[in-house]
Structures are given as structure tokens and as C-alpha cells.
N, C-alpha and C positions, 0 to 999 in steps of 0.2 A: 644145403639147398632144400633137401627133403624135409629137414627139421623145420625150416622156416615155413614151408608150405603147410606142414601140420599145425604149426602155431597159428598161422593166419586162418586156417580153416576152423580151428577151435575158437578163435576170436570172433569169426563171422557167425558161428553157431551161437555163441554166447550173446552177441549183439542182437541176433534175430530173436532169441528167446527173451531178451530184455525188452525189445520193442513190443513183442507179442504180449508179454505179461503186463507191460506198462499201459498198452492200449486197452487191454481187457480189464485190468484192475483199477483203472482211473474212474473217478466219480462221474457217472453218467446217468441220465434219466432213462426210465423205461419208455416214456412217451413224452411228447411236448406238443402243445396245440396253441395256435394264435387265437386269442379270445378277446372279448370286448364286453363292456357293460351295456345292459339293456335299459332303455328308457320307455316307460309306459305312458301313453297319452290317454287321459281320462276326460270324460265329458263333464264340464262344469255345470251343466244344466240338464234338465230332462227335455227330450224332444226327438226329432227325426234326424238321423245322420245322413250327411251327404259326403261320401268318400271320394277323394281325387283318385281317379283310376291310374294305377301304376303297377307294374309287376313286382312280385316279391324279390327283394334283393336289389331293387333300383336305388341309386344314390339319392340322398335327400340332403339339401343344404340347410344350415341353420336359418330359421325364419321362413322357410318354405311352407306353404299351406299343405296340410295333410288331409284334413277333413273339416267339416263344419256341422253345427247342430242348430236346428231351428225349432222353436216352440211357438206354435200358433195359438196356444191356449193360455198365454201368460196373463196373470191377474194384474189389471191396470186400473182397478177401481180407486185405489188410494191416490194414484196420480191424477185422476179426474177430479177427485175431491180437493186436492191441493190446488189444482188449476182454478177451481171455483173460489177457494179461499183467497188466492192471490188476486183474482179479479175483484173481490169485495175489498181487499186491502188497497188496491189501486184506486178504486172509486172513493174510498174514504180519504186517501191522500189527496186526490184531485179536489174533493169537496172542501177539505180544510185549507188547501192551497188557495182555492177561489175565495173563501171567506177571508183569509189573511190578506189577499190582494185587494179585495173590496174594502176591508177595514183600513188598509194603508191609504187607499184613495180617499176615503171619507176623512181620515185624519189629516190628509194634506189640505182638503177643503176647509176643515175647521181651523187648522193652523193659519191659513190665509185670512179667514174671517176674524180670528182672534187678533192677528197682527193689524188688520184694518181697524178693528175696534180700538185697539191700544193707541194707534196713531191718531185716530179721530178724538178719542177721549183726552189724550195729552194736549191736542190742539185746542179742544174746548176749554180745558182748565187754563191753558196759557192765555186764551182770549179773555176769559172772565177775570183772570188775575191782572191783565193789562188794563181793562176798564176800571177795576177796583182801585188800582194805583192812580189812575187819572182822577177818579172821584176824590181820593185822598188829597191829591194836589189841589183840587178845587176847594175843598173844605179848609185845608190849611192856608190857602191864599186869602180867605176872608171875603171874597167877592162872590156873592150868590146872585144869580139872575132873579128877576121878579117872579118869573114863572117856575122857580126851583121848588120842587116838592119832594120831600123825602119822608118816609115813615120812620119815626123815631123808635128806639128800642121799646119793647112791650112793657117793661117794668118802669117806664118813666111816668106814665099817667096819660091824660087825654092827649090825643094826637094834636100836634101843632105843626104847621107848615108855612112855607112862604118866607119872603125876605124879612118879615117882621117877627120871626120866631124869637123865642127867648134866647138871649145870648148863652145861657148855661147849657142849652141843648146842643150847641155846636160841639162841645167837648165829648158829649155822649155819642154824637154822630161820627166824630173822628175815631172814637174808640171802637165803634161798631164796624167801621170800614177797616180799621187795623186788624180787628178780629177776623173779618172776612178774608183779608189778604193773607194772614197767617194760616188760616184753614186751607186756602187755595194753594199756597206754597207747599204746605205739607201734602196735600192731595197730589200736587204735581210731582213732588219728589217720589212719593210711593208709587205713582202711576209709572214713572220712568223705571222703577224697580220691579214692575210687574204686578203690583197690588193696587186695587182700585177701591177707594173709600167712597161711601155714599150711604144715604139713609134708606133702609128697608131692602137692601140687596146685598149679595155676597161680595167678597173681595175679588171675584173673577167673573167675566162675562159668561153667558150661557154656552157659547162655543167652546171656551176654554174648559168649562166644567165637563162638557160632553167629551172633549178631547182627552181629559184625564180618565174618564170611564173607558173610552176606547183603547187607551194604552193598556189598561188592566186586562181588557178583553183580548187584545192582541197578544199579550204575554201568555194568556191561557191558550189561545189558538196555536201559538208557536210550540208550547209544550205538548199539546195534543197532536200537532203535526209531526213533531219529532218522534213521539210514541208510535204513530201510524206508520211513519217511514221505517222505523226499526222493525216493527212487526212485518212490514212488506219485505224487508231484506231477509228476515229469518224464514218467512214462508217461501220466498224465492229460492233460498239456499236448499230448503227441504224439497221443494219441487224439482230442483236440478238433480239432487241426489236420487229422488224417486224416478225421474226420467232415465237416469243412468242405470238404475237397477232394472227398470223395465226393458231398456235396450239390451242389457246383458242377458236378462232372462228370456228375451225374445229370440236371440240368436247369438252364437259364439263361434269363433274360428279356432281351430287347433293347428298351431304352427309347430314345426320341428324346433326343439330347443338346442339341437346338436347337429354337427356334421356327421352323417352316418348313412345307413342303408335302411330301406323299408323292410323290416325283418319279419313281422307277423301282422296279419289283419285280424282284429278281434271283434269287429262289427261290420256287417254288410251294409251296402248302400240302401237307403230308405228304411233302415231298421230303427225301431223306437228304443231308445236307451233312457236310463234314469241317471240322475246326477251321481257322478263318481264311477259310472261304469267304464271299463277300459274300451278304447276304440282302436288303437293301433299300438304296435311295439316297434321301437327303432333301436338299432345297434349303434352305439356311439363309437365312431372310428377314432376319435381323439383320445379314447381311453384304452387303446389297444394294450394288452398284456399277453404274457405267455404262461399258460397253466400246464403243469407237468406232475408226474409222479415218480418217486424214487423208492429204492429199497430201504428197509429199516436201517441198515448199516450206514448207507450214504446219508439218510435223513438226520441221523444222530450226529453227523459231523458238520451240519450246516447251521448257520446263524443268520439272522436278518441283517442285511447289509453286505453279505458275502458276494464276491464277484462271480460271474458265470458267463458262459458263451453259448449262444443259441445258433444252431445251424439248421436252416430249413432243408427239408428233403428236396433233392434235385438241384440244389444250389451249393456252390463251393464257398460262398461268402459267409463269414462269421459276424454275428452281432453281439456286442458286449452288453451284458445286463447285470441287474442287481436283485438279490433275493429280497422281496418285500413282505412276504407272508409265508408262514409255516403252519399249515392247517392240520397236518398229521393224517392218521388213518380215518376212513369213514367220513370224510369232509364233504358230504353231499349237500349240506345246507348252505355252504358258501357259494354254491353255483346257482342259487335261485334267481339272481339278477344278472347272470352271465349268458352270453349267446350260446355257447357250446357246453352242454352238460357232460359230466364225466361218465365213462363207461364203468361197467361192473368191475372189470379188472383194475381200472384206475382206482376205484374206491377201496380195493383190497390192499393197495400200496399206500404210501404216505404222500400227501398232497403238498406241493410247493408252488408259489406264485412268483413270477419273475417280471420285473419291469425292464423293458428294452426300449429306450428312447429313440434309438436309430431307426426303428421300424417305421416311425412316423415320417421319416424323410425318404423312405423307399416307396416309390409310386406303385410298385407291384405288390408289396407286402403291407402297405399302410393299413389297408382294411381287408386283408386276406384272412377273414375269420374262418377258422377250421383248418387252416394250413398247418401241416404237421412238420415235425423235425425232432432234433435231439438237443439236449442241453448237457454241457460238460462243466464240471466244477473244479477239476484238477488239471494241471498241465500234463500233456501227454508227450511221449518221445517224438512224435511226428508233427507236432504243432508248428515247428519252423518250416516244414515242407508245405503244410497247408497255408501258412502265411504267404509263402512265395506264390502259390497257386492263386490266392485271392488277389 
């Protein structure tokens, strides 16, 4: 019985020594801090800043107004010049449109006059042709009234008229009437086709000739109107762009691009800033990470993608993470855009960055920037007990 007690005691001592050694020799960080990326809001224009009053560390939602910049001395001379050019272009378009409409109205009137002339001209030729055919029937019938008088063709000789005229002249008169009928029939056919034959004038009436000229003028007006409208469109587009530029240069609002906290005020209210000057700095709570330092021996055993466990101080809950960056010793430059800068002792060790996705789901630690803890890289003998406590 005494021997068993001795053996059990020795086993307990060995177990205690194993636990103590395992806990102490396990890969563990010297320090660990919840950190986040910083976002700097810069003024897009020169002007006077109006900052929304809020305390440092106040939560800021994405899209929420942080500050605004107003410039009362914006240069808008070019915008006024473009407005004047657009006005001139609009006047040119209106003038050409009016000329085109008046030309169309005049063309309508001339078309009506030309149609009336064509109708009357055809009716006139048809009337003359009808009477010429009646004269031909009278001549061919051989019965002439006593008072019949007709001027013979000019190349026959002395004029002879009346019922007692020479019988040989009848054939010449019939031939002359046939010629007149043929000419009238030809004139009627061409008139119906839009061509008017006559002695000493053109083949179209004055209204139709003027209508042809107006069609050419209207084509020129249409081309000039199209050019003026295109110019107006281009000037209007340039004016719209210039108005947008002036509006942006006159005032601009700075909204938060992230969900985070108001970390640092870099410009005071009513302060004059230049384009590109920083106005405020925000901490992005959606980019929460854990920054830590380890000894050289532990650092040399790590690789990007290794698993780790982060335990915040004062909490028994463990958060699983992944090694995302190994910066090594003296890694001060990698903290330029992070909320929490490293201490001097931190820089004397080797820097490691840990991605812990579950922190974003914890309402208390989601944006607990600066919260400290420890990170473990190896399994320790009492991990099972810590799991039960969690």
C-alpha cells in the first residue's frame, strides 16, 4: 500500500512538472493588441472646413457626414462664357428654324400656284385642241359659210378668203389645221407630264422655277440648322460639365467610407484648408486584426496561414485566428496606417499579424481597438480544461 502511494505521488509530481513545462514552453506571444486600419479623409477642394461636432471615439457609420468644405472664391468665369455661347447657339438655331419654316410655307404657296397653273394650262390646251378639231371637221366637210374667213399659210401668196376662194387653198388650210392639232396634242401630252411648251418662255411657270430655287435654299438651311443644333448640343454638354466642376469646386461633403469610429480630428471647424489636406481620420472596424510580438525562437517556427488562438485579457473565451503577415523585427513602418502603434519593447521583438474573423461577430470586441490579450500557437496541456470553461 505504501508503495502504491509512493508511485502515485511520483506520477502526480511528474504530471505537474509536465503541465508546468508544457504551459511555459508552448508558443505564446509576448503581447497582443486588437488593431484596425485607419482611413484618412482629405479635402478634395480648397476652402473653409465645417466639421460635424462629435467626440473622439464616437461611432461613425458608412456614408455618414463627417465634414464639409466650402469655397466662396471659386472661378466661374468659364461657366459664364459658356452660358453666353449657348445663348448665341440657341438664337442661331431659332433663326434658322424660323427661316426653314417660312421657306416651307412659301414653298407650299408656290406649289399650289404651280398646280393651279398646270390645271389651267392643260384646260386651255384642251379647249384650243377641241376647237381646232371642229375647224378641221368643217374644212373636211366642204361647206363653208359665206362669211367664212381664214388667213391662209404665209408661204401661199396673196391672202384669199371667202367662199369663192381657190379650191387649191382648201388643202393648205386643212394641212395647217392638222399641224395646229398635232402641235396642241403634243403640248397637251407634255403639259400632263409637267413640261410646258411655248414660244419665248421656259418649260415651267415662274412659280415652279421659284419653287426649285427654294428647294435648294431649304436644303442649305437644313444643313446649316443641323450644324447649329450639333454645335448647341456640344456647347450644352460643355456647359453642363463646367457647371458640375463649379459646383464641386464651390462645396464638397466628406462622408465616412467605412463603419468605424471617429479616431482623430486633423482640422478644426472654420479652418481654411487646401486641396488634399487631411481633415479627419477614422478607424475601420470592419478591418479588425490582432497585432502581436513573439520571441525569435517562436517567430522562426511560424508560417503564413498557421492557426493560432487569441484570448483577450479578462475573458475566458478563445478566438481562432490565422497568421496573415510576418513582419519580423523593427517593423515600425507597417503600423503607419494602423490605429495602435507598437511600443519600443514590441519593436525589439518580432512582429506578427493575426486575422481573427470571429471578432467581427462579437459586439464587445468588434471594435475594441487597443484591447490586449495573448496569442497561443501550440496546443497546451490544459487546453481541454479551458475549452470546458468556454
